[in-house]
C-alpha positions in Angstrom: 95.0 97.9 99.7 93.8 95.7 97.0 92.0 96.4 94.4 89.1 95.4 93.5 87.8 94.6 96.9 87.4 90.9 98.3 84.0 89.5 99.6 85.8 88.5 102.7 87.1 92.5 103.7 83.5 93.5 103.3 82.1 91.0 105.9 85.2 92.5 107.8 83.8 95.7 107.5 80.4 94.7 108.2 81.3 92.8 111.2 79.6 89.4 109.5 80.9 86.4 110.6 78.9 83.6 108.7 78.3 83.4 105.0 74.5 82.8 105.1 74.1 86.2 102.8 77.5 86.5 101.0 75.9 85.7 97.3 73.6 89.4 97.8 76.9 90.9 99.6 78.7 89.2 96.4 76.3 91.1 94.7 76.4 94.7 96.3 80.2 94.6 96.2 80.5 94.1 92.3 77.8 96.8 92.1 80.3 99.1 94.5 82.9 98.0 93.0 81.2 98.7 88.9 80.4 101.9 90.5 83.2 103.7 91.9 84.9 102.2 88.4 82.3 104.7 86.1 82.5 107.3 88.5 85.9 107.9 89.2 87.2 106.7 85.5 90.6 109.7 86.4 91.8 106.1 88.5 94.5 103.7 86.9 92.6 100.4 89.0 95.5 98.6 87.2 98.1 100.1 89.6 97.8 100.3 93.4 94.5 102.2 94.1 94.5 104.7 97.1 93.1 103.2 100.5 90.7 105.5 100.7 88.9 104.6 97.1 89.0 100.9 98.5 87.3 101.6 101.6 84.5 104.2 100.1 84.0 100.7 97.6 83.1 98.4 101.2 80.7 101.3 102.8 79.2 101.6 99.4 78.7 98.0 99.1 77.4 97.6 102.5 75.4 100.9 102.4 73.2 99.5 99.7 73.2 96.3 101.4 71.5 98.5 104.7 69.3 100.3 101.7 68.0 96.8 100.7 65.4 96.5 103.9 64.7 100.6 103.4 62.8 101.0 100.0 61.3 103.9 101.3 64.0 105.5 103.5 63.2 104.1 106.9 64.3 101.3 108.9 62.3 99.5 111.6 64.8 100.0 115.3 62.8 97.7 117.1 61.2 99.3 120.3 63.3 102.9 119.5 60.7 102.7 116.8 61.8 104.0 112.9 65.4 105.4 111.8 66.2 107.6 108.1 68.5 106.5 106.2 69.6 109.9 104.1 70.7 108.4 100.2 73.5 110.8 100.6 75.8 110.4 102.9 78.9 112.7 102.6 81.8 110.5 104.2 81.3 108.3 101.6 81.4 110.8 99.0 84.7 111.7 100.8 86.4 108.7 100.4 85.1 108.8 96.4 85.9 112.0 95.7 82.3 112.2 94.6 79.2 114.6 94.8 80.5 117.6 96.2 83.8 116.6 97.4 84.8 116.0 93.7 87.3 118.7 92.4 87.3 121.5 89.5 87.6 119.7 86.4 88.0 121.6 83.1 86.8 121.1 80.2 
């Protein structure tokens, strides 16, 4: 997969077919790419990047896009009430190799 992921990649991952939110989605994607490059400075981004990092960045951008509607970590689910969106997603952390999924580091 190609680094950095494109807006089209993000829209495909989120199953978005129109261009109404392209500007906001691009902002989320740019922020996610910058975050991944900062927390995973051990990766050579000029060489082919592992697919899990690309998918992790896409999922992180999608998650941030969803959370923008829920500053209190709750999203309205219509007749079903509201649903909580946790602040940490272990699947994204696993894909990116961060948080508790970060390998051992020696100083």
